[in-house]
N, C-alpha and C positions, 0 to 999 in steps of 0.2 A: 102748500103755501109757496108762492113764488118770491123770488128775491126782490127786495125793495129797490126802487130806482136809486142809482148812485149819483152823488154830487160831482159836478165837473171840477177838475183840479185847477188850481190857480197857477199863475206864472212863477211864483217863488218856488213852490213845491216841484213843479215841472223843471225849472231851471236847476235846482239842486239834484234832481234825479239825472238830468242830462250831464251834469258835472261828474257824478259818480260813474255814469256809463262811459264818459270820456276817459276817466282813469282806468276803467276796466279794459277798454280798447288799447290804451297805451301800454298797459301791463301785458296784454296779449302780444302786441308788437315787440315788446322787450323779450318775451319768451321765444318768439320766432327768431329774433336776432341772435340770442344766445344759442338756440338750436342750430342755426346756420354756422355760427362760429365753431361750435362743437364738431359738426360734420366736417368742416374744413380742416380742423385740427386732427381729426380722426383719420381722414384720408390722405392728407399731405402735411404731416407734422414738420418736415424739414423746411418747407416753403411757406409755412404759416405766417400770415401777417393780418392785422386788423384791416378790414376793408375801408376805403375812403367813403366819406359821407356823400350820399347821393339824394338830393332833395326830391327829384322826380320819382325815384323809386320809393322813397319814404312816404311821399304824398299818395302815390298809387296804392301802396300797401295799407296805409291808414284808411283810405276810402274803401278798399276791398274788405278789410277786416271789420270795419264799422258797419258796412251794409250787411255782410253775412251775419254778424252778431245780432243786429237789430231785427233783421228778417226772421232769423231762427227763433229768437225770444218772443217776438210779437205774434208769430203764427202759431207757436206751440201753446203758450200760456197767456199771452197778452202782456207779459211783464219782462223787464230787463232787471239786472241787479239793482240799478238805481230805482226802478219802479217798485221793486219789492221793499227796498229800504224805506222809501217814502210812502208806501201804501197806495200805489197807483196801478192802473191797468188800462191798456188800450183796447177799446171795443168798437164795434160798429154802432151805428145809431140805434139799432134794436137791442143792444146789450150783449151781442154774441162776439166770439173771437173773429178776427178779421181775415184769416186765411192767408195762404202763402203769397198769392199775387198782390193783394192789397198791402200786405206787410212789406214785400219787396219794394213796391212803388213808394210807400211811406218812408222806408229806410233811405232810399235814394234821395227823395226830396228833403228829408231831415239832414242828411249828411251834406248834400250839395248846397242846400239853401237853409241853413240852420237859423238864419235871422227870421224865418217864418214863424218861429216860436214866439217872437216878440208880439205878434198880433194878438196872442191870448191875453195880453195885458190891457188891451183896449176893447176887445170883443165882449159883448154882453153875456155871451154863453161860454166864454173862456176857451174859444177854439183858436188853434193856430191856423196858419194858411194851409198847412198840410191836412189838418182836420177838415177844413172847409172843402178842399178839393177832393178828398177821398171819402168823405162822409164817415169820419171816425170821431171818437171822443176819448179823452183821457180822464178817467174818473177815479175817485178815491174808492179803494176796495182792499180791505185788510184781510179778507178771507183767503187762506192759502191755496185751497184746491177748488173751491166752488167757482164755476164760471158764471159771470153775471147773468147770462141768459138762461141758465139751467134752474129748474125748480128744486127746492130743498126737499129731501126725503125724510 
């Protein structure tokens, strides 16, 4: 018996999942910052001082961490922490996982053009601009391990 078709996720659920993922990325950035501080303190305790804020470095780090996080999660399981929490999964149009390249492209588009998610509020099939361009879908899927395209045993 094959898995039934999944329902497309709406803008509210997707927005909440994105908010959770934003918190995860910011927590990861905080961990990196504390790690760098610890290394600076470890290797030069006499000259230690807190670094000055650098907006360009922070923005670059945010983009890099967010793209890596989203790419890894979507290519391996189709889910991020936010997606697991909200019962969502990113899949291709035929219900399979999207793979590394498409996950990377989707992550870059989502991080750099996050407003594309808003299109899901007006699209009849609840697709974001990223979904339309890359032929992906965000669906409700509460199954922890079963991939949407795999048959049940």
